[in-house]
N, C-alpha and C positions, 0 to 999 in steps of 0.2 A: 475552537476549530484549529486543526493542524494546518500549518502553512509551510511552504517550501522556501528554502533559502534562495536568494537571487542567484541565478547562474545562466549560462548560455548552453542550450541543449546541444548545439552543434559541437561545441568544445567538449561537453560531457561525453558524447558518443565517440569523438576522436580519441580522448584520453582512454576510453575503454577499448580502443582498437576496433570499433564498430563503424561500418560504413554509414555515412550520413545519407538517409533516404527520406522522402516525404512520409512514408509509413512509420519509420522509426521516430521521426520528429513528432508525428501525430500521436503515437502511443505515449511518448513522454509527456506531451501536452495534456493528454487525457488523464494521466496519473497526477500531474501537477494541479490540474484544475478540479479534481474531484475532492470533495470534503470528506469522503468516506472510502474505504477500500472498494475497488471495483474488480469485476471479473472480466474475462476475455470477451464475452458477449457485450458487456457495457462498453468496452474499448472499441469493439467493432462498430457499435451504434454511434459512438462519438466520431469515429473516422468517417462513416457514411454521412452524418450530419454536417461534417466539415468538408465534404467532397474530397476525401483522401481515399484513393483506391487501395484496398487490401482485402484479401479473403480471410476466412477463418483460420486456415493453416498458417498463413503469413503472420497473423496476429499472435497465434500461439508460439511460433518460432521467435518472434521479436520479444515477446514478454519473457520467454524462457531464457533468451540471450541476456536480456536486461537483468533478470534475476541471478543468472550465473555470474555476471559482472558486478553484482552488488548494487545495481542502480534501482532495481525494483525489489520490494520486500514481499514475499508471499505470505498470506495470512489465511489460516484455516478457522472456520467457525463451526466445524464438525457437522456441516450440512451437505457434504459432498461437493462443494465448490471451493476452488482456490481463488482468492481475491488478492489484489496487489495494491501496494502504495509506493509512491516514490520514496526512496531511502532517506532523503534529506528532510522529510517532514519532521517537525519538532516532536520529540519523544512524547508519546501519548498512548492511550489505551482505548478500549471500545466497550460500549454498552450495546448489546445485541438483543432485540426483541424476539422472543421465541414464537410469537404469534404472527406478526406481520413481516418480520425480517428486517425491520428498520435498524440501521446501525448509526450510532452516534459516537464521535470521538470525545474523549475526556482527557485532560492533561493535568488536572489538579490532584495528583496522587503523590504520596511520599515514597515512591519506589527507590529513588536514589539513596535515601537513608537505609532502606532495607538491603539494597545491593551492597552498600558499604559494610553493613553489619555481617552479611553473609561472607563477603570476601575476607574480612578480618577474622571472624570467629571460626569459620569453616575452611579458610584458606582455599577458597574456590574462586577461580578466575572466571568471571561472568563476561561473556562476549556479547550476548544479546538476551533480551527477554521478551515475552509476549504475555499480555494480561487482558482477558476479556471477561466481562460480566454478562451473564445471561439471565433474562427475566422478561417482564412485560413492560412495554412503554406506557406512557400515560394514557394514550388513546385506547390501547388494548385492555387496560384495566377497567374501563367503563362497562 
């Protein structure tokens, strides 16, 4: 499971020159408390559950601002949705079930070795990477 480094959300927003509002704090909390990438509707549901007022447009604006500032990382699973994770989650990758849509984080890959090899052999400066595995989860294989 990916975890987020300890930090103060208010300080994080201030450093990014974003106004500290209950909705922004709630969106950050949703990203931090999710074990998998979540979309804007998941975030909206989290906010409603925690009695934080924000409409769909506000959530999209906040998540876009967080992505522009590098606080939220957008993730595409080629299903027409953009999901997001907090940028400070430990480097990991995803298993995506093509049947039920379940997503699982995995972190036991040897990608750092591959990145190093690419940078040395190809003289390519890697800034970020994304790796997803698509298939069927154990339940959908039955």
